[in-house]
BALUMLO-514801 format. One record per residue: x, y, z of N, C-alpha, C in turn; residue number from 1. Coordinates in steps of 0.1 Angstrom, whole numbers. Atoms other than C-alpha are relative to their C-alpha. Layout:
# residues N
n_c1: X n_c2: Y n_c3: Z ca_c1: X ca_c2: Y ca_c3: Z c_c1: X c_c2: Y c_c3: Z num: NUM
...
This chain:
# residues 79
n_c1: 3 n_c2: 14 n_c3: 1 ca_c1: -134 ca_c2: 62 ca_c3: 140 c_c1: 3 c_c2: -4 c_c3: -15 num: 1
n_c1: -3 n_c2: 5 n_c3: 14 ca_c1: -121 ca_c2: 43 ca_c3: 109 c_c1: -11 c_c2: -6 c_c3: -6 num: 2
n_c1: 10 n_c2: 5 n_c3: 8 ca_c1: -145 ca_c2: 35 ca_c3: 82 c_c1: 3 c_c2: -14 c_c3: -6 num: 3
n_c1: -3 n_c2: 13 n_c3: 6 ca_c1: -148 ca_c2: -1 ca_c3: 69 c_c1: 0 c_c2: -12 c_c3: 10 num: 4
n_c1: 0 n_c2: 11 n_c3: -8 ca_c1: -147 ca_c2: -36 ca_c3: 81 c_c1: 14 c_c2: -7 c_c3: 0 num: 5
n_c1: -13 n_c2: 7 n_c3: -1 ca_c1: -117 ca_c2: -57 ca_c3: 93 c_c1: 2 c_c2: -10 c_c3: -10 num: 6
n_c1: -2 n_c2: 11 n_c3: 9 ca_c1: -102 ca_c2: -79 ca_c3: 67 c_c1: 8 c_c2: -11 c_c3: 8 num: 7
n_c1: -5 n_c2: 11 n_c3: -10 ca_c1: -97 ca_c2: -110 ca_c3: 89 c_c1: 10 c_c2: -8 c_c3: -7 num: 8
n_c1: -11 n_c2: 9 n_c3: 7 ca_c1: -77 ca_c2: -130 ca_c3: 62 c_c1: 12 c_c2: 8 c_c3: 1 num: 9
n_c1: -13 n_c2: -8 n_c3: 0 ca_c1: -51 ca_c2: -103 ca_c3: 60 c_c1: 6 c_c2: 2 c_c3: 14 num: 10
n_c1: -4 n_c2: -2 n_c3: -13 ca_c1: -51 ca_c2: -97 ca_c3: 97 c_c1: 7 c_c2: -13 c_c3: 6 num: 11
n_c1: -5 n_c2: 14 n_c3: -5 ca_c1: -45 ca_c2: -135 ca_c3: 105 c_c1: 13 c_c2: -2 c_c3: -7 num: 12
n_c1: -12 n_c2: 2 n_c3: 7 ca_c1: -18 ca_c2: -136 ca_c3: 78 c_c1: 12 c_c2: 8 c_c3: 6 num: 13
n_c1: -9 n_c2: -8 n_c3: -6 ca_c1: -1 ca_c2: -107 ca_c3: 93 c_c1: 5 c_c2: -5 c_c3: 13 num: 14
n_c1: -4 n_c2: 5 n_c3: -14 ca_c1: -1 ca_c2: -121 ca_c3: 128 c_c1: 7 c_c2: -13 c_c3: -2 num: 15
n_c1: -8 n_c2: 12 n_c3: 3 ca_c1: 11 ca_c2: -155 ca_c3: 115 c_c1: 15 c_c2: 3 c_c3: -5 num: 16
n_c1: -13 n_c2: -4 n_c3: 5 ca_c1: 39 ca_c2: -138 ca_c3: 97 c_c1: 9 c_c2: 6 c_c3: 10 num: 17
n_c1: -8 n_c2: -5 n_c3: -11 ca_c1: 50 ca_c2: -119 ca_c3: 127 c_c1: 6 c_c2: -11 c_c3: 9 num: 18
n_c1: -6 n_c2: 11 n_c3: -11 ca_c1: 52 ca_c2: -150 ca_c3: 149 c_c1: 11 c_c2: -8 c_c3: -8 num: 19
n_c1: -9 n_c2: 7 n_c3: 7 ca_c1: 70 ca_c2: -168 ca_c3: 122 c_c1: 14 c_c2: 6 c_c3: -1 num: 20
n_c1: -13 n_c2: -7 n_c3: 2 ca_c1: 97 ca_c2: -142 ca_c3: 115 c_c1: 5 c_c2: 3 c_c3: 13 num: 21
n_c1: -7 n_c2: -3 n_c3: -14 ca_c1: 101 ca_c2: -134 ca_c3: 153 c_c1: 7 c_c2: -13 c_c3: 5 num: 22
n_c1: -5 n_c2: 11 n_c3: -5 ca_c1: 107 ca_c2: -170 ca_c3: 161 c_c1: 14 c_c2: -3 c_c3: -8 num: 23
n_c1: -13 n_c2: 2 n_c3: 9 ca_c1: 134 ca_c2: -173 ca_c3: 133 c_c1: 10 c_c2: 10 c_c3: 4 num: 24
n_c1: -9 n_c2: -12 n_c3: -3 ca_c1: 150 ca_c2: -139 ca_c3: 140 c_c1: 6 c_c2: -2 c_c3: 13 num: 25
n_c1: -6 n_c2: 1 n_c3: -14 ca_c1: 154 ca_c2: -145 ca_c3: 177 c_c1: 7 c_c2: -12 c_c3: 3 num: 26
n_c1: -8 n_c2: 13 n_c3: -2 ca_c1: 165 ca_c2: -181 ca_c3: 174 c_c1: 14 c_c2: 3 c_c3: -7 num: 27
n_c1: -13 n_c2: -3 n_c3: 5 ca_c1: 193 ca_c2: -168 ca_c3: 151 c_c1: 8 c_c2: 9 c_c3: 9 num: 28
n_c1: -7 n_c2: -9 n_c3: -10 ca_c1: 201 ca_c2: -141 ca_c3: 176 c_c1: 6 c_c2: -7 c_c3: 12 num: 29
n_c1: -4 n_c2: 8 n_c3: -11 ca_c1: 204 ca_c2: -165 ca_c3: 204 c_c1: 11 c_c2: -9 c_c3: -3 num: 30
n_c1: -10 n_c2: 9 n_c3: 3 ca_c1: 224 ca_c2: -191 ca_c3: 186 c_c1: 12 c_c2: 8 c_c3: -4 num: 31
n_c1: -12 n_c2: -8 n_c3: 5 ca_c1: 248 ca_c2: -164 ca_c3: 172 c_c1: 8 c_c2: 3 c_c3: 13 num: 32
n_c1: -6 n_c2: -4 n_c3: -13 ca_c1: 255 ca_c2: -152 ca_c3: 208 c_c1: 7 c_c2: -11 c_c3: 6 num: 33
n_c1: -5 n_c2: 12 n_c3: -6 ca_c1: 259 ca_c2: -187 ca_c3: 221 c_c1: 13 c_c2: -6 c_c3: -8 num: 34
n_c1: -11 n_c2: 4 n_c3: 8 ca_c1: 282 ca_c2: -197 ca_c3: 191 c_c1: 13 c_c2: 8 c_c3: 2 num: 35
n_c1: -12 n_c2: -9 n_c3: 0 ca_c1: 305 ca_c2: -167 ca_c3: 193 c_c1: 7 c_c2: -2 c_c3: 13 num: 36
n_c1: -6 n_c2: 1 n_c3: -12 ca_c1: 310 ca_c2: -172 ca_c3: 230 c_c1: 6 c_c2: -14 c_c3: 2 num: 37
n_c1: -6 n_c2: 13 n_c3: 0 ca_c1: 316 ca_c2: -208 ca_c3: 227 c_c1: 13 c_c2: -2 c_c3: -9 num: 38
n_c1: -12 n_c2: 1 n_c3: 8 ca_c1: 341 ca_c2: -205 ca_c3: 198 c_c1: 11 c_c2: 6 c_c3: 6 num: 39
n_c1: -12 n_c2: -8 n_c3: -7 ca_c1: 362 ca_c2: -180 ca_c3: 217 c_c1: 2 c_c2: -3 c_c3: 14 num: 40
n_c1: 1 n_c2: 4 n_c3: -13 ca_c1: 356 ca_c2: -197 ca_c3: 250 c_c1: -1 c_c2: 12 c_c3: 10 num: 41
n_c1: 0 n_c2: -13 n_c3: -8 ca_c1: 344 ca_c2: -164 ca_c3: 266 c_c1: -8 c_c2: -3 c_c3: 13 num: 42
n_c1: 6 n_c2: 2 n_c3: -13 ca_c1: 324 ca_c2: -179 ca_c3: 294 c_c1: -16 c_c2: 2 c_c3: 0 num: 43
n_c1: 15 n_c2: 1 n_c3: 0 ca_c1: 287 ca_c2: -182 ca_c3: 303 c_c1: -6 c_c2: 15 c_c3: 1 num: 44
n_c1: 5 n_c2: -14 n_c3: -1 ca_c1: 282 ca_c2: -145 ca_c3: 314 c_c1: 1 c_c2: 7 c_c3: -13 num: 45
n_c1: -1 n_c2: -6 n_c3: 12 ca_c1: 295 ca_c2: -132 ca_c3: 282 c_c1: -9 c_c2: -6 c_c3: -10 num: 46
n_c1: 9 n_c2: 6 n_c3: 10 ca_c1: 275 ca_c2: -157 ca_c3: 262 c_c1: -14 c_c2: 7 c_c3: 3 num: 47
n_c1: 13 n_c2: -5 n_c3: -4 ca_c1: 243 ca_c2: -143 ca_c3: 280 c_c1: 0 c_c2: 16 c_c3: -6 num: 48
n_c1: -1 n_c2: -13 n_c3: 3 ca_c1: 255 ca_c2: -107 ca_c3: 273 c_c1: -1 c_c2: 1 c_c3: -16 num: 49
n_c1: 1 n_c2: 0 n_c3: 16 ca_c1: 260 ca_c2: -114 ca_c3: 235 c_c1: -13 c_c2: -4 c_c3: -4 num: 50
n_c1: 14 n_c2: 4 n_c3: 5 ca_c1: 227 ca_c2: -131 ca_c3: 233 c_c1: -10 c_c2: 12 c_c3: 3 num: 51
n_c1: 8 n_c2: -13 n_c3: -1 ca_c1: 210 ca_c2: -100 ca_c3: 248 c_c1: 2 c_c2: 10 c_c3: -9 num: 52
n_c1: -2 n_c2: -11 n_c3: 11 ca_c1: 228 ca_c2: -76 ca_c3: 224 c_c1: -6 c_c2: -5 c_c3: -12 num: 53
n_c1: 5 n_c2: 4 n_c3: 14 ca_c1: 219 ca_c2: -98 ca_c3: 194 c_c1: -15 c_c2: -1 c_c3: 0 num: 54
n_c1: 14 n_c2: 1 n_c3: -2 ca_c1: 183 ca_c2: -101 ca_c3: 208 c_c1: -5 c_c2: 15 c_c3: -1 num: 55
n_c1: 2 n_c2: -14 n_c3: 2 ca_c1: 182 ca_c2: -63 ca_c3: 208 c_c1: -1 c_c2: 4 c_c3: -14 num: 56
n_c1: 0 n_c2: -3 n_c3: 14 ca_c1: 191 ca_c2: -61 ca_c3: 173 c_c1: -11 c_c2: -8 c_c3: -7 num: 57
n_c1: 11 n_c2: 7 n_c3: 6 ca_c1: 165 ca_c2: -88 ca_c3: 165 c_c1: -13 c_c2: 7 c_c3: 3 num: 58
n_c1: 12 n_c2: -8 n_c3: -4 ca_c1: 138 ca_c2: -68 ca_c3: 183 c_c1: -2 c_c2: 11 c_c3: -9 num: 59
n_c1: 1 n_c2: -12 n_c3: 9 ca_c1: 147 ca_c2: -37 ca_c3: 163 c_c1: -4 c_c2: -4 c_c3: -15 num: 60
n_c1: 3 n_c2: 5 n_c3: 13 ca_c1: 147 ca_c2: -58 ca_c3: 131 c_c1: -15 c_c2: -4 c_c3: -3 num: 61
n_c1: 14 n_c2: 5 n_c3: 0 ca_c1: 113 ca_c2: -73 ca_c3: 139 c_c1: -9 c_c2: 13 c_c3: -1 num: 62
n_c1: 8 n_c2: -12 n_c3: 0 ca_c1: 99 ca_c2: -38 ca_c3: 146 c_c1: 0 c_c2: 7 c_c3: -14 num: 63
n_c1: 1 n_c2: -6 n_c3: 13 ca_c1: 110 ca_c2: -24 ca_c3: 113 c_c1: -6 c_c2: -8 c_c3: -9 num: 64
n_c1: 7 n_c2: 8 n_c3: 9 ca_c1: 98 ca_c2: -54 ca_c3: 94 c_c1: -16 c_c2: 2 c_c3: 1 num: 65
n_c1: 15 n_c2: -1 n_c3: -2 ca_c1: 63 ca_c2: -51 ca_c3: 110 c_c1: -4 c_c2: 13 c_c3: -4 num: 66
n_c1: 3 n_c2: -14 n_c3: 6 ca_c1: 62 ca_c2: -14 ca_c3: 102 c_c1: -3 c_c2: 0 c_c3: -14 num: 67
n_c1: 2 n_c2: 1 n_c3: 16 ca_c1: 67 ca_c2: -22 ca_c3: 65 c_c1: -12 c_c2: -8 c_c3: -3 num: 68
n_c1: 10 n_c2: 8 n_c3: 4 ca_c1: 44 ca_c2: -49 ca_c3: 65 c_c1: -14 c_c2: 7 c_c3: 2 num: 69
n_c1: 13 n_c2: -8 n_c3: -4 ca_c1: 15 ca_c2: -28 ca_c3: 81 c_c1: -2 c_c2: 11 c_c3: -11 num: 70
n_c1: 2 n_c2: -10 n_c3: 11 ca_c1: 22 ca_c2: -1 ca_c3: 54 c_c1: -6 c_c2: -6 c_c3: -11 num: 71
n_c1: 5 n_c2: 7 n_c3: 13 ca_c1: 15 ca_c2: -26 ca_c3: 26 c_c1: -13 c_c2: -6 c_c3: 2 num: 72
n_c1: 11 n_c2: 9 n_c3: -2 ca_c1: -11 ca_c2: -49 ca_c3: 39 c_c1: -13 c_c2: 10 c_c3: 4 num: 73
n_c1: 13 n_c2: -6 n_c3: -3 ca_c1: -48 ca_c2: -37 ca_c3: 39 c_c1: -7 c_c2: -9 c_c3: 11 num: 74
n_c1: 6 n_c2: 6 n_c3: -12 ca_c1: -62 ca_c2: -46 ca_c3: 73 c_c1: -16 c_c2: 3 c_c3: 1 num: 75
n_c1: 14 n_c2: -4 n_c3: 0 ca_c1: -96 ca_c2: -30 ca_c3: 65 c_c1: -5 c_c2: 0 c_c3: -13 num: 76
n_c1: 8 n_c2: -1 n_c3: 13 ca_c1: -121 ca_c2: -32 ca_c3: 37 c_c1: -5 c_c2: 13 c_c3: -1 num: 77
n_c1: 3 n_c2: -12 n_c3: 1 ca_c1: -129 ca_c2: 1 ca_c3: 23 c_c1: -17 c_c2: 0 c_c3: -1 num: 78
n_c1: 16 n_c2: 1 n_c3: 1 ca_c1: -166 ca_c2: 12 ca_c3: 27 c_c1: -6 c_c2: 1 c_c3: 13 num: 79
């Protein structure tokens, strides 16, 4: 069992940051897939495939970002 109390201020900040970054990065991923398919007139199915591929990259980027944030932020008070 980990010693110490939860640092609620940092925990709320990390959760808020995760939501903000996830919305932005997935918005960019979906818009990029839609724009590339529209620009080259690739069709609706290819548009969805591109959105899925870019969303996979976005999910990986979000995971890496959150790992780094959790390494830096103190979520527990010592003691």
